[in-house]
Backbone atoms as SQL, in Angstrom:
CREATE TABLE atoms (id INTEGER PRIMARY KEY, chain TEXT, resi INTEGER, resn TEXT, atom TEXT, x REAL, y REAL, z REAL);
INSERT INTO atoms VALUES
  (1, 'A', 1, 'MET', 'N', -5.068, 36.793, -7.694),
  (2, 'A', 1, 'MET', 'CA', -6.035, 35.903, -7.080),
  (3, 'A', 1, 'MET', 'C', -7.097, 35.510, -8.094),
  (4, 'A', 2, 'SER', 'N', -7.366, 34.236, -8.135),
  (5, 'A', 2, 'SER', 'CA', -8.480, 33.765, -8.944),
  (6, 'A', 2, 'SER', 'C', -8.831, 32.347, -8.532),
  (7, 'A', 3, 'LEU', 'N', -10.071, 32.000, -8.792),
  (8, 'A', 3, 'LEU', 'CA', -10.552, 30.673, -8.473),
  (9, 'A', 3, 'LEU', 'C', -9.831, 29.642, -9.337),
  (10, 'A', 4, 'LYS', 'N', -9.399, 28.560, -8.713),
  (11, 'A', 4, 'LYS', 'CA', -8.754, 27.470, -9.442),
  (12, 'A', 4, 'LYS', 'C', -9.636, 26.245, -9.302),
  (13, 'A', 5, 'GLN', 'N', -9.900, 25.566, -10.431),
  (14, 'A', 5, 'GLN', 'CA', -10.800, 24.422, -10.414),
  (15, 'A', 5, 'GLN', 'C', -10.051, 23.118, -10.650),
  (16, 'A', 6, 'TYR', 'N', -10.504, 22.081, -9.964),
  (17, 'A', 6, 'TYR', 'CA', -9.932, 20.743, -10.061),
  (18, 'A', 6, 'TYR', 'C', -11.077, 19.739, -10.155),
  (19, 'A', 7, 'THR', 'N', -10.762, 18.552, -10.651),
  (20, 'A', 7, 'THR', 'CA', -11.718, 17.448, -10.666),
  (21, 'A', 7, 'THR', 'C', -11.024, 16.225, -10.091),
  (22, 'A', 8, 'ALA', 'N', -11.736, 15.501, -9.228),
  (23, 'A', 8, 'ALA', 'CA', -11.180, 14.278, -8.638),
  (24, 'A', 8, 'ALA', 'C', -12.210, 13.162, -8.785),
  (25, 'A', 9, 'GLN', 'N', -11.765, 12.029, -9.335),
  (26, 'A', 9, 'GLN', 'CA', -12.633, 10.854, -9.484),
  (27, 'A', 9, 'GLN', 'C', -12.345, 9.915, -8.317),
  (28, 'A', 10, 'GLY', 'N', -13.168, 9.989, -7.272),
  (29, 'A', 10, 'GLY', 'CA', -13.017, 9.082, -6.150),
  (30, 'A', 10, 'GLY', 'C', -12.187, 9.648, -5.008),
  (31, 'A', 11, 'TYR', 'N', -12.182, 8.895, -3.919),
  (32, 'A', 11, 'TYR', 'CA', -11.573, 9.333, -2.664),
  (33, 'A', 11, 'TYR', 'C', -10.058, 9.513, -2.780),
  (34, 'A', 12, 'GLU', 'N', -9.372, 8.535, -3.360),
  (35, 'A', 12, 'GLU', 'CA', -7.904, 8.628, -3.464),
  (36, 'A', 12, 'GLU', 'C', -7.491, 9.842, -4.287),
  (37, 'A', 13, 'ALA', 'N', -8.188, 10.072, -5.392),
  (38, 'A', 13, 'ALA', 'CA', -7.866, 11.231, -6.241),
  (39, 'A', 13, 'ALA', 'C', -8.132, 12.539, -5.480),
  (40, 'A', 14, 'PHE', 'N', -9.186, 12.554, -4.663),
  (41, 'A', 14, 'PHE', 'CA', -9.479, 13.731, -3.836),
  (42, 'A', 14, 'PHE', 'C', -8.321, 13.998, -2.876),
  (43, 'A', 15, 'GLN', 'N', -7.832, 12.959, -2.208),
  (44, 'A', 15, 'GLN', 'CA', -6.721, 13.116, -1.270),
  (45, 'A', 15, 'GLN', 'C', -5.462, 13.615, -1.990),
  (46, 'A', 16, 'GLU', 'N', -5.197, 13.089, -3.174),
  (47, 'A', 16, 'GLU', 'CA', -4.034, 13.536, -3.954),
  (48, 'A', 16, 'GLU', 'C', -4.177, 15.004, -4.351),
  (49, 'A', 17, 'THR', 'N', -5.382, 15.404, -4.724),
  (50, 'A', 17, 'THR', 'CA', -5.628, 16.798, -5.104),
  (51, 'A', 17, 'THR', 'C', -5.383, 17.718, -3.910),
  (52, 'A', 18, 'LEU', 'N', -5.857, 17.311, -2.732),
  (53, 'A', 18, 'LEU', 'CA', -5.606, 18.115, -1.526),
  (54, 'A', 18, 'LEU', 'C', -4.109, 18.282, -1.291),
  (55, 'A', 19, 'LYS', 'N', -3.347, 17.200, -1.431),
  (56, 'A', 19, 'LYS', 'CA', -1.891, 17.272, -1.241),
  (57, 'A', 19, 'LYS', 'C', -1.257, 18.222, -2.249),
  (58, 'A', 20, 'SER', 'N', -1.728, 18.172, -3.503),
  (59, 'A', 20, 'SER', 'CA', -1.131, 19.018, -4.546),
  (60, 'A', 20, 'SER', 'C', -1.415, 20.498, -4.306),
  (61, 'A', 21, 'ILE', 'N', -2.546, 20.812, -3.681),
  (62, 'A', 21, 'ILE', 'CA', -2.888, 22.209, -3.388),
  (63, 'A', 21, 'ILE', 'C', -2.039, 22.713, -2.221),
  (64, 'A', 22, 'GLY', 'N', -1.879, 21.874, -1.217),
  (65, 'A', 22, 'GLY', 'CA', -1.044, 22.236, -0.073),
  (66, 'A', 22, 'GLY', 'C', -1.832, 22.896, 1.047),
  (67, 'A', 23, 'ALA', 'N', -1.154, 23.074, 2.156),
  (68, 'A', 23, 'ALA', 'CA', -1.776, 23.620, 3.371),
  (69, 'A', 23, 'ALA', 'C', -1.929, 25.129, 3.280),
  (70, 'A', 24, 'GLY', 'N', -2.837, 25.653, 4.084),
  (71, 'A', 24, 'GLY', 'CA', -2.985, 27.099, 4.204),
  (72, 'A', 24, 'GLY', 'C', -3.797, 27.760, 3.111),
  (73, 'A', 25, 'LYS', 'N', -4.412, 26.983, 2.241),
  (74, 'A', 25, 'LYS', 'CA', -5.218, 27.541, 1.148),
  (75, 'A', 25, 'LYS', 'C', -6.694, 27.323, 1.468),
  (76, 'A', 26, 'ARG', 'N', -7.535, 28.174, 0.927),
  (77, 'A', 26, 'ARG', 'CA', -8.992, 27.971, 1.069),
  (78, 'A', 26, 'ARG', 'C', -9.428, 26.961, 0.005),
  (79, 'A', 27, 'ILE', 'N', -10.002, 25.857, 0.473),
  (80, 'A', 27, 'ILE', 'CA', -10.415, 24.785, -0.421),
  (81, 'A', 27, 'ILE', 'C', -11.895, 24.497, -0.200),
  (82, 'A', 28, 'VAL', 'N', -12.654, 24.522, -1.285),
  (83, 'A', 28, 'VAL', 'CA', -14.064, 24.166, -1.245),
  (84, 'A', 28, 'VAL', 'C', -14.243, 22.977, -2.173),
  (85, 'A', 29, 'ALA', 'N', -14.944, 21.944, -1.675),
  (86, 'A', 29, 'ALA', 'CA', -15.169, 20.740, -2.475),
  (87, 'A', 29, 'ALA', 'C', -16.664, 20.516, -2.662),
  (88, 'A', 30, 'LEU', 'N', -17.021, 20.159, -3.889),
  (89, 'A', 30, 'LEU', 'CA', -18.381, 19.738, -4.204),
  (90, 'A', 30, 'LEU', 'C', -18.340, 18.230, -4.382),
  (91, 'A', 31, 'PHE', 'N', -19.050, 17.498, -3.533),
  (92, 'A', 31, 'PHE', 'CA', -19.139, 16.048, -3.637),
  (93, 'A', 31, 'PHE', 'C', -20.417, 15.729, -4.385),
  (94, 'A', 32, 'THR', 'N', -20.282, 14.980, -5.482),
  (95, 'A', 32, 'THR', 'CA', -21.408, 14.728, -6.368),
  (96, 'A', 32, 'THR', 'C', -21.327, 13.319, -6.930),
  (97, 'A', 33, 'GLY', 'N', -22.446, 12.841, -7.441),
  (98, 'A', 33, 'GLY', 'CA', -22.481, 11.502, -8.023),
  (99, 'A', 33, 'GLY', 'C', -21.737, 11.459, -9.336),
  (100, 'A', 34, 'SER', 'N', -21.019, 10.373, -9.580),
  (101, 'A', 34, 'SER', 'CA', -20.280, 10.224, -10.825),
  (102, 'A', 34, 'SER', 'C', -21.243, 10.219, -12.008),
  (103, 'A', 35, 'LYS', 'N', -20.738, 10.650, -13.167),
  (104, 'A', 35, 'LYS', 'CA', -21.570, 10.793, -14.363),
  (105, 'A', 35, 'LYS', 'C', -21.451, 9.574, -15.259),
  (106, 'A', 36, 'SER', 'N', -22.542, 9.283, -15.923),
  (107, 'A', 36, 'SER', 'CA', -22.582, 8.191, -16.883),
  (108, 'A', 36, 'SER', 'C', -21.773, 8.557, -18.127),
  (109, 'A', 37, 'LEU', 'N', -20.982, 7.620, -18.618),
  (110, 'A', 37, 'LEU', 'CA', -20.232, 7.869, -19.852),
  (111, 'A', 37, 'LEU', 'C', -21.179, 7.962, -21.045),
  (112, 'A', 38, 'ILE', 'N', -22.353, 7.368, -20.930),
  (113, 'A', 38, 'ILE', 'CA', -23.316, 7.359, -22.033),
  (114, 'A', 38, 'ILE', 'C', -24.132, 8.648, -22.065),
  (115, 'A', 39, 'THR', 'N', -24.728, 9.017, -20.925),
  (116, 'A', 39, 'THR', 'CA', -25.618, 10.185, -20.906),
  (117, 'A', 39, 'THR', 'C', -24.914, 11.471, -20.495),
  (118, 'A', 40, 'GLY', 'N', -23.780, 11.355, -19.789),
  (119, 'A', 40, 'GLY', 'CA', -23.093, 12.538, -19.292),
  (120, 'A', 40, 'GLY', 'C', -23.755, 13.118, -18.063),
  (121, 'A', 41, 'GLN', 'N', -24.782, 12.418, -17.525),
  (122, 'A', 41, 'GLN', 'CA', -25.471, 12.902, -16.339),
  (123, 'A', 41, 'GLN', 'C', -25.178, 11.998, -15.153),
  (124, 'A', 42, 'SER', 'N', -25.252, 12.584, -13.978),
  (125, 'A', 42, 'SER', 'CA', -25.066, 11.838, -12.744),
  (126, 'A', 42, 'SER', 'C', -26.245, 10.900, -12.514),
  (127, 'A', 43, 'TRP', 'N', -25.995, 9.825, -11.806),
  (128, 'A', 43, 'TRP', 'CA', -27.066, 8.911, -11.380),
  (129, 'A', 43, 'TRP', 'C', -27.892, 9.534, -10.267),
  (130, 'A', 44, 'CYS', 'N', -27.375, 10.587, -9.643),
  (131, 'A', 44, 'CYS', 'CA', -27.999, 11.238, -8.486),
  (132, 'A', 44, 'CYS', 'C', -28.908, 12.375, -8.970),
  (133, 'A', 45, 'PRO', 'N', -30.244, 12.234, -8.806),
  (134, 'A', 45, 'PRO', 'CA', -31.152, 13.279, -9.307),
  (135, 'A', 45, 'PRO', 'C', -30.914, 14.654, -8.687),
  (136, 'A', 46, 'ASP', 'N', -30.591, 14.715, -7.382),
  (137, 'A', 46, 'ASP', 'CA', -30.325, 16.015, -6.747),
  (138, 'A', 46, 'ASP', 'C', -29.073, 16.673, -7.336),
  (139, 'A', 47, 'CYS', 'N', -28.090, 15.840, -7.702),
  (140, 'A', 47, 'CYS', 'CA', -26.852, 16.360, -8.302),
  (141, 'A', 47, 'CYS', 'C', -27.140, 16.941, -9.683),
  (142, 'A', 48, 'VAL', 'N', -28.019, 16.267, -10.447),
  (143, 'A', 48, 'VAL', 'CA', -28.384, 16.741, -11.788),
  (144, 'A', 48, 'VAL', 'C', -29.020, 18.128, -11.695),
  (145, 'A', 49, 'VAL', 'N', -29.851, 18.335, -10.681),
  (146, 'A', 49, 'VAL', 'CA', -30.508, 19.633, -10.480),
  (147, 'A', 49, 'VAL', 'C', -29.477, 20.687, -10.062),
  (148, 'A', 50, 'ALA', 'N', -28.572, 20.320, -9.171),
  (149, 'A', 50, 'ALA', 'CA', -27.620, 21.292, -8.610),
  (150, 'A', 50, 'ALA', 'C', -26.495, 21.666, -9.575),
  (151, 'A', 51, 'ASP', 'N', -26.054, 20.723, -10.423),
  (152, 'A', 51, 'ASP', 'CA', -24.882, 20.962, -11.292),
  (153, 'A', 51, 'ASP', 'C', -24.933, 22.272, -12.080),
  (154, 'A', 52, 'PRO', 'N', -25.997, 22.548, -12.856),
  (155, 'A', 52, 'PRO', 'CA', -25.978, 23.799, -13.639),
  (156, 'A', 52, 'PRO', 'C', -26.014, 25.051, -12.773),
  (157, 'A', 53, 'ILE', 'N', -26.629, 24.959, -11.601),
  (158, 'A', 53, 'ILE', 'CA', -26.689, 26.110, -10.692),
  (159, 'A', 53, 'ILE', 'C', -25.292, 26.409, -10.154),
  (160, 'A', 54, 'ILE', 'N', -24.601, 25.363, -9.718),
  (161, 'A', 54, 'ILE', 'CA', -23.238, 25.543, -9.207),
  (162, 'A', 54, 'ILE', 'C', -22.324, 26.075, -10.305),
  (163, 'A', 55, 'GLU', 'N', -22.452, 25.494, -11.495),
  (164, 'A', 55, 'GLU', 'CA', -21.615, 25.938, -12.609),
  (165, 'A', 55, 'GLU', 'C', -21.825, 27.422, -12.903),
  (166, 'A', 56, 'LYS', 'N', -23.068, 27.866, -12.888),
  (167, 'A', 56, 'LYS', 'CA', -23.359, 29.277, -13.150),
  (168, 'A', 56, 'LYS', 'C', -22.732, 30.166, -12.075),
  (169, 'A', 57, 'VAL', 'N', -22.876, 29.786, -10.801),
  (170, 'A', 57, 'VAL', 'CA', -22.312, 30.597, -9.703),
  (171, 'A', 57, 'VAL', 'C', -20.783, 30.612, -9.798),
  (172, 'A', 58, 'ILE', 'N', -20.181, 29.431, -10.014),
  (173, 'A', 58, 'ILE', 'CA', -18.717, 29.314, -10.092),
  (174, 'A', 58, 'ILE', 'C', -18.153, 30.182, -11.215),
  (175, 'A', 59, 'ASN', 'N', -18.895, 30.257, -12.321),
  (176, 'A', 59, 'ASN', 'CA', -18.401, 31.003, -13.480),
  (177, 'A', 59, 'ASN', 'C', -18.721, 32.492, -13.437),
  (178, 'A', 60, 'SER', 'N', -19.394, 32.946, -12.365),
  (179, 'A', 60, 'SER', 'CA', -19.679, 34.379, -12.257),
  (180, 'A', 60, 'SER', 'C', -18.370, 35.126, -12.004),
  (181, 'A', 61, 'GLN', 'N', -18.320, 36.354, -12.481),
  (182, 'A', 61, 'GLN', 'CA', -17.087, 37.146, -12.378),
  (183, 'A', 61, 'GLN', 'C', -16.643, 37.323, -10.932),
  (184, 'A', 62, 'GLU', 'N', -17.590, 37.586, -10.043),
  (185, 'A', 62, 'GLU', 'CA', -17.243, 37.809, -8.633),
  (186, 'A', 62, 'GLU', 'C', -16.586, 36.572, -8.019),
  (187, 'A', 63, 'ILE', 'N', -17.162, 35.406, -8.252),
  (188, 'A', 63, 'ILE', 'CA', -16.632, 34.172, -7.678),
  (189, 'A', 63, 'ILE', 'C', -15.311, 33.805, -8.347),
  (190, 'A', 64, 'GLN', 'N', -15.199, 34.033, -9.639),
  (191, 'A', 64, 'GLN', 'CA', -13.957, 33.733, -10.355),
  (192, 'A', 64, 'GLN', 'C', -12.783, 34.537, -9.810),
  (193, 'A', 65, 'SER', 'N', -13.061, 35.688, -9.210),
  (194, 'A', 65, 'SER', 'CA', -11.980, 36.548, -8.701),
  (195, 'A', 65, 'SER', 'C', -11.503, 36.134, -7.308),
  (196, 'A', 66, 'LEU', 'N', -12.173, 35.172, -6.678),
  (197, 'A', 66, 'LEU', 'CA', -11.798, 34.767, -5.322),
  (198, 'A', 66, 'LEU', 'C', -10.556, 33.885, -5.313),
  (199, 'A', 67, 'ASP', 'N', -9.832, 33.955, -4.229),
  (200, 'A', 67, 'ASP', 'CA', -8.659, 33.103, -4.037),
  (201, 'A', 67, 'ASP', 'C', -9.116, 31.813, -3.361),
  (202, 'A', 68, 'VAL', 'N', -9.677, 30.916, -4.156),
  (203, 'A', 68, 'VAL', 'CA', -10.206, 29.667, -3.626),
  (204, 'A', 68, 'VAL', 'C', -9.891, 28.532, -4.603),
  (205, 'A', 69, 'HIS', 'N', -9.645, 27.371, -4.037),
  (206, 'A', 69, 'HIS', 'CA', -9.413, 26.160, -4.828),
  (207, 'A', 69, 'HIS', 'C', -10.708, 25.359, -4.764),
  (208, 'A', 70, 'PHE', 'N', -11.342, 25.133, -5.912),
  (209, 'A', 70, 'PHE', 'CA', -12.641, 24.474, -5.982),
  (210, 'A', 70, 'PHE', 'C', -12.466, 23.096, -6.628),
  (211, 'A', 71, 'ILE', 'N', -12.821, 22.056, -5.870),
  (212, 'A', 71, 'ILE', 'CA', -12.646, 20.685, -6.354),
  (213, 'A', 71, 'ILE', 'C', -14.013, 20.043, -6.547),
  (214, 'A', 72, 'ILE', 'N', -14.270, 19.554, -7.748),
  (215, 'A', 72, 'ILE', 'CA', -15.457, 18.734, -7.985),
  (216, 'A', 72, 'ILE', 'C', -15.025, 17.295, -7.750),
  (217, 'A', 73, 'VAL', 'N', -15.647, 16.650, -6.769),
  (218, 'A', 73, 'VAL', 'CA', -15.270, 15.299, -6.371),
  (219, 'A', 73, 'VAL', 'C', -16.406, 14.342, -6.721),
  (220, 'A', 74, 'PHE', 'N', -16.107, 13.407, -7.617),
  (221, 'A', 74, 'PHE', 'CA', -17.090, 12.396, -7.985),
  (222, 'A', 74, 'PHE', 'C', -16.953, 11.220, -7.024),
  (223, 'A', 75, 'VAL', 'N', -18.045, 10.910, -6.300),
  (224, 'A', 75, 'VAL', 'CA', -17.998, 9.925, -5.217),
  (225, 'A', 75, 'VAL', 'C', -18.127, 8.489, -5.708),
  (226, 'A', 76, 'GLY', 'N', -18.363, 8.293, -6.993),
  (227, 'A', 76, 'GLY', 'CA', -18.525, 6.944, -7.531),
  (228, 'A', 76, 'GLY', 'C', -19.960, 6.691, -7.950),
  (229, 'A', 77, 'ASN', 'N', -20.221, 5.450, -8.363),
  (230, 'A', 77, 'ASN', 'CA', -21.576, 5.108, -8.776),
  (231, 'A', 77, 'ASN', 'C', -22.462, 4.919, -7.543),
  (232, 'A', 78, 'ARG', 'N', -23.726, 4.664, -7.777),
  (233, 'A', 78, 'ARG', 'CA', -24.695, 4.570, -6.680),
  (234, 'A', 78, 'ARG', 'C', -24.291, 3.519, -5.638),
  (235, 'A', 79, 'GLU', 'N', -23.854, 2.341, -6.098),
  (236, 'A', 79, 'GLU', 'CA', -23.490, 1.261, -5.182),
  (237, 'A', 79, 'GLU', 'C', -22.294, 1.649, -4.312),
  (238, 'A', 80, 'VAL', 'N', -21.287, 2.266, -4.922),
  (239, 'A', 80, 'VAL', 'CA', -20.097, 2.700, -4.180),
  (240, 'A', 80, 'VAL', 'C', -20.493, 3.741, -3.137),
  (241, 'A', 81, 'TRP', 'N', -21.299, 4.729, -3.547),
  (242, 'A', 81, 'TRP', 'CA', -21.702, 5.791, -2.629),
  (243, 'A', 81, 'TRP', 'C', -22.548, 5.256, -1.476),
  (244, 'A', 82, 'LYS', 'N', -23.485, 4.358, -1.778),
  (245, 'A', 82, 'LYS', 'CA', -24.425, 3.871, -0.762),
  (246, 'A', 82, 'LYS', 'C', -23.768, 2.940, 0.268),
  (247, 'A', 83, 'SER', 'N', -22.587, 2.431, -0.021),
  (248, 'A', 83, 'SER', 'CA', -21.911, 1.525, 0.903),
  (249, 'A', 83, 'SER', 'C', -21.581, 2.255, 2.207),
  (250, 'A', 84, 'PRO', 'N', -21.921, 1.654, 3.357),
  (251, 'A', 84, 'PRO', 'CA', -21.566, 2.289, 4.638),
  (252, 'A', 84, 'PRO', 'C', -20.051, 2.400, 4.825),
  (253, 'A', 85, 'ASP', 'N', -19.292, 1.626, 4.048),
  (254, 'A', 85, 'ASP', 'CA', -17.829, 1.664, 4.127),
  (255, 'A', 85, 'ASP', 'C', -17.210, 2.716, 3.209),
  (256, 'A', 86, 'SER', 'N', -18.030, 3.474, 2.503),
  (257, 'A', 86, 'SER', 'CA', -17.496, 4.505, 1.601),
  (258, 'A', 86, 'SER', 'C', -16.568, 5.425, 2.396),
  (259, 'A', 87, 'PRO', 'N', -15.334, 5.635, 1.907),
  (260, 'A', 87, 'PRO', 'CA', -14.413, 6.515, 2.639),
  (261, 'A', 87, 'PRO', 'C', -14.946, 7.940, 2.774),
  (262, 'A', 88, 'PHE', 'N', -15.840, 8.351, 1.870),
  (263, 'A', 88, 'PHE', 'CA', -16.434, 9.684, 2.001),
  (264, 'A', 88, 'PHE', 'C', -17.335, 9.749, 3.240),
  (265, 'A', 89, 'ARG', 'N', -17.913, 8.607, 3.610),
  (266, 'A', 89, 'ARG', 'CA', -18.784, 8.545, 4.786),
  (267, 'A', 89, 'ARG', 'C', -17.969, 8.332, 6.068),
  (268, 'A', 90, 'THR', 'N', -16.886, 7.550, 5.974),
  (269, 'A', 90, 'THR', 'CA', -16.138, 7.155, 7.172),
  (270, 'A', 90, 'THR', 'C', -15.000, 8.101, 7.535),
  (271, 'A', 91, 'ASP', 'N', -14.524, 8.905, 6.588),
  (272, 'A', 91, 'ASP', 'CA', -13.438, 9.846, 6.885),
  (273, 'A', 91, 'ASP', 'C', -13.923, 10.844, 7.938),
  (274, 'A', 92, 'PRO', 'N', -13.229, 10.912, 9.104),
  (275, 'A', 92, 'PRO', 'CA', -13.691, 11.803, 10.181),
  (276, 'A', 92, 'PRO', 'C', -13.698, 13.280, 9.801),
  (277, 'A', 93, 'LYS', 'N', -12.927, 13.667, 8.792),
  (278, 'A', 93, 'LYS', 'CA', -12.916, 15.064, 8.360),
  (279, 'A', 93, 'LYS', 'C', -14.070, 15.372, 7.415),
  (280, 'A', 94, 'LEU', 'N', -14.640, 14.349, 6.793),
  (281, 'A', 94, 'LEU', 'CA', -15.710, 14.559, 5.820),
  (282, 'A', 94, 'LEU', 'C', -17.079, 14.182, 6.383),
  (283, 'A', 95, 'LYS', 'N', -17.214, 12.939, 6.819),
  (284, 'A', 95, 'LYS', 'CA', -18.485, 12.417, 7.357),
  (285, 'A', 95, 'LYS', 'C', -19.677, 12.815, 6.501),
  (286, 'A', 96, 'LEU', 'N', -19.582, 12.558, 5.207),
  (287, 'A', 96, 'LEU', 'CA', -20.680, 12.909, 4.312),
  (288, 'A', 96, 'LEU', 'C', -21.884, 12.014, 4.576),
  (289, 'A', 97, 'THR', 'N', -23.063, 12.615, 4.512),
  (290, 'A', 97, 'THR', 'CA', -24.306, 11.872, 4.696),
  (291, 'A', 97, 'THR', 'C', -25.178, 11.923, 3.458),
  (292, 'A', 98, 'CYS', 'N', -24.909, 12.862, 2.559),
  (293, 'A', 98, 'CYS', 'CA', -25.722, 13.002, 1.358),
  (294, 'A', 98, 'CYS', 'C', -24.891, 13.679, 0.267),
  (295, 'A', 99, 'ILE', 'N', -25.389, 13.530, -0.958),
  (296, 'A', 99, 'ILE', 'CA', -24.823, 14.284, -2.075),
  (297, 'A', 99, 'ILE', 'C', -25.992, 14.940, -2.809),
  (298, 'A', 100, 'PRO', 'N', -25.788, 16.088, -3.429),
  (299, 'A', 100, 'PRO', 'CA', -24.541, 16.837, -3.399),
  (300, 'A', 100, 'PRO', 'C', -24.283, 17.474, -2.031),
  (301, 'A', 101, 'THR', 'N', -23.016, 17.611, -1.710),
  (302, 'A', 101, 'THR', 'CA', -22.586, 18.348, -0.525),
  (303, 'A', 101, 'THR', 'C', -21.488, 19.317, -0.942),
  (304, 'A', 102, 'LEU', 'N', -21.620, 20.549, -0.526),
  (305, 'A', 102, 'LEU', 'CA', -20.584, 21.562, -0.729),
  (306, 'A', 102, 'LEU', 'C', -19.930, 21.756, 0.630),
  (307, 'A', 103, 'LEU', 'N', -18.622, 21.556, 0.694),
  (308, 'A', 103, 'LEU', 'CA', -17.916, 21.542, 1.963),
  (309, 'A', 103, 'LEU', 'C', -16.661, 22.399, 1.878),
  (310, 'A', 104, 'GLU', 'N', -16.502, 23.277, 2.869),
  (311, 'A', 104, 'GLU', 'CA', -15.237, 24.002, 2.959),
  (312, 'A', 104, 'GLU', 'C', -14.296, 23.118, 3.757),
  (313, 'A', 105, 'VAL', 'N', -13.277, 22.605, 3.098),
  (314, 'A', 105, 'VAL', 'CA', -12.331, 21.694, 3.721),
  (315, 'A', 105, 'VAL', 'C', -11.619, 22.440, 4.844),
  (316, 'A', 106, 'ASN', 'N', -11.469, 21.802, 5.993),
  (317, 'A', 106, 'ASN', 'CA', -10.846, 22.356, 7.196),
  (318, 'A', 106, 'ASN', 'C', -11.758, 23.321, 7.961),
  (319, 'A', 107, 'GLN', 'N', -12.977, 23.509, 7.515),
  (320, 'A', 107, 'GLN', 'CA', -13.953, 24.335, 8.235),
  (321, 'A', 107, 'GLN', 'C', -15.142, 23.436, 8.561),
  (322, 'A', 108, 'LYS', 'N', -15.076, 22.730, 9.674),
  (323, 'A', 108, 'LYS', 'CA', -16.050, 21.674, 9.984),
  (324, 'A', 108, 'LYS', 'C', -17.510, 22.083, 9.842),
  (325, 'A', 109, 'ALA', 'N', -17.857, 23.244, 10.332),
  (326, 'A', 109, 'ALA', 'CA', -19.272, 23.616, 10.373),
  (327, 'A', 109, 'ALA', 'C', -19.787, 24.123, 9.036),
  (328, 'A', 110, 'LYS', 'N', -18.900, 24.358, 8.089),
  (329, 'A', 110, 'LYS', 'CA', -19.325, 25.030, 6.865),
  (330, 'A', 110, 'LYS', 'C', -19.609, 24.033, 5.759),
  (331, 'A', 111, 'ARG', 'N', -20.911, 23.751, 5.553),
  (332, 'A', 111, 'ARG', 'CA', -21.316, 22.868, 4.467),
  (333, 'A', 111, 'ARG', 'C', -22.746, 23.170, 4.059),
  (334, 'A', 112, 'LEU', 'N', -23.027, 22.910, 2.787),
  (335, 'A', 112, 'LEU', 'CA', -24.391, 22.954, 2.267),
  (336, 'A', 112, 'LEU', 'C', -24.749, 21.533, 1.860),
  (337, 'A', 113, 'LEU', 'N', -25.986, 21.126, 2.142),
  (338, 'A', 113, 'LEU', 'CA', -26.414, 19.754, 1.879),
  (339, 'A', 113, 'LEU', 'C', -27.536, 19.695, 0.840),
  (340, 'A', 114, 'ASP', 'N', -27.582, 18.628, 0.111),
  (341, 'A', 114, 'ASP', 'CA', -28.502, 18.296, -0.978),
  (342, 'A', 114, 'ASP', 'C', -29.281, 19.476, -1.557),
  (343, 'A', 115, 'SER', 'N', -30.534, 19.724, -1.175),
  (344, 'A', 115, 'SER', 'CA', -31.328, 20.755, -1.846),
  (345, 'A', 115, 'SER', 'C', -30.751, 22.159, -1.663),
  (346, 'A', 116, 'GLN', 'N', -29.976, 22.395, -0.600),
  (347, 'A', 116, 'GLN', 'CA', -29.344, 23.709, -0.410),
  (348, 'A', 116, 'GLN', 'C', -28.364, 24.009, -1.543),
  (349, 'A', 117, 'VAL', 'N', -27.730, 22.954, -2.063),
  (350, 'A', 117, 'VAL', 'CA', -26.725, 23.132, -3.118),
  (351, 'A', 117, 'VAL', 'C', -27.384, 23.581, -4.423),
  (352, 'A', 118, 'ALA', 'N', -28.701, 23.377, -4.541),
  (353, 'A', 118, 'ALA', 'CA', -29.427, 23.807, -5.738),
  (354, 'A', 118, 'ALA', 'C', -29.941, 25.241, -5.613),
  (355, 'A', 119, 'ASN', 'N', -29.584, 25.931, -4.529),
  (356, 'A', 119, 'ASN', 'CA', -30.014, 27.308, -4.313),
  (357, 'A', 119, 'ASN', 'C', -28.846, 28.236, -4.656),
  (358, 'A', 120, 'ALA', 'N', -28.967, 28.949, -5.767),
  (359, 'A', 120, 'ALA', 'CA', -27.868, 29.794, -6.256),
  (360, 'A', 120, 'ALA', 'C', -27.432, 30.830, -5.219),
  (361, 'A', 121, 'ASN', 'N', -28.377, 31.411, -4.491),
  (362, 'A', 121, 'ASN', 'CA', -28.026, 32.427, -3.484),
  (363, 'A', 121, 'ASN', 'C', -27.207, 31.821, -2.353),
  (364, 'A', 122, 'LEU', 'N', -27.614, 30.631, -1.886),
  (365, 'A', 122, 'LEU', 'CA', -26.853, 29.977, -0.812),
  (366, 'A', 122, 'LEU', 'C', -25.444, 29.608, -1.279),
  (367, 'A', 123, 'VAL', 'N', -25.335, 29.077, -2.502),
  (368, 'A', 123, 'VAL', 'CA', -24.017, 28.696, -3.040),
  (369, 'A', 123, 'VAL', 'C', -23.137, 29.929, -3.189),
  (370, 'A', 124, 'HIS', 'N', -23.705, 31.000, -3.721),
  (371, 'A', 124, 'HIS', 'CA', -22.946, 32.246, -3.886),
  (372, 'A', 124, 'HIS', 'C', -22.440, 32.750, -2.533),
  (373, 'A', 125, 'ASP', 'N', -23.342, 32.824, -1.553),
  (374, 'A', 125, 'ASP', 'CA', -22.961, 33.342, -0.239),
  (375, 'A', 125, 'ASP', 'C', -21.924, 32.446, 0.429),
  (376, 'A', 126, 'PHE', 'N', -22.065, 31.137, 0.245),
  (377, 'A', 126, 'PHE', 'CA', -21.117, 30.166, 0.799),
  (378, 'A', 126, 'PHE', 'C', -19.718, 30.433, 0.247),
  (379, 'A', 127, 'LEU', 'N', -19.629, 30.624, -1.065),
  (380, 'A', 127, 'LEU', 'CA', -18.322, 30.837, -1.691),
  (381, 'A', 127, 'LEU', 'C', -17.786, 32.251, -1.432),
  (382, 'A', 128, 'ALA', 'N', -18.656, 33.242, -1.406),
  (383, 'A', 128, 'ALA', 'CA', -18.215, 34.634, -1.241),
  (384, 'A', 128, 'ALA', 'C', -17.770, 34.935, 0.185),
  (385, 'A', 129, 'ASP', 'N', -18.249, 34.145, 1.161),
  (386, 'A', 129, 'ASP', 'CA', -17.890, 34.352, 2.562),
  (387, 'A', 129, 'ASP', 'C', -16.510, 33.753, 2.816),
  (388, 'A', 130, 'GLU', 'N', -15.504, 34.608, 2.891),
  (389, 'A', 130, 'GLU', 'CA', -14.135, 34.138, 2.980),
  (390, 'A', 130, 'GLU', 'C', -13.626, 33.985, 4.404),
  (391, 'A', 131, 'GLU', 'N', -14.514, 33.986, 5.385),
  (392, 'A', 131, 'GLU', 'CA', -14.064, 33.834, 6.779),
  (393, 'A', 131, 'GLU', 'C', -13.769, 32.395, 7.097);
């Protein structure tokens, strides 16, 4: 058992990644703003704050030992994300309202939203809780 990491650029890539992982697995997705090719930083200020915290928690030995599939999902640029037609907003399984969002796929009630994602203790507990 060990944590497996994936990256998906956009909604279609996220759906393909889910298919490749398959059913019956624990999947946690981090939805975040896409990064600039020039600066390497997200356009989303909350995502910029949360990224290093999530990375530190994900790379901890305890979390690395979990049997979980962790997907970093880039939702697109600001205009794509802000569109009310964004599939991340309209998908009934996701219904995202903000980024960053940490979501346990197939566990409707289990999510952390914007500033919560920047709290290392909350992120750790979210990932360590395997129920």
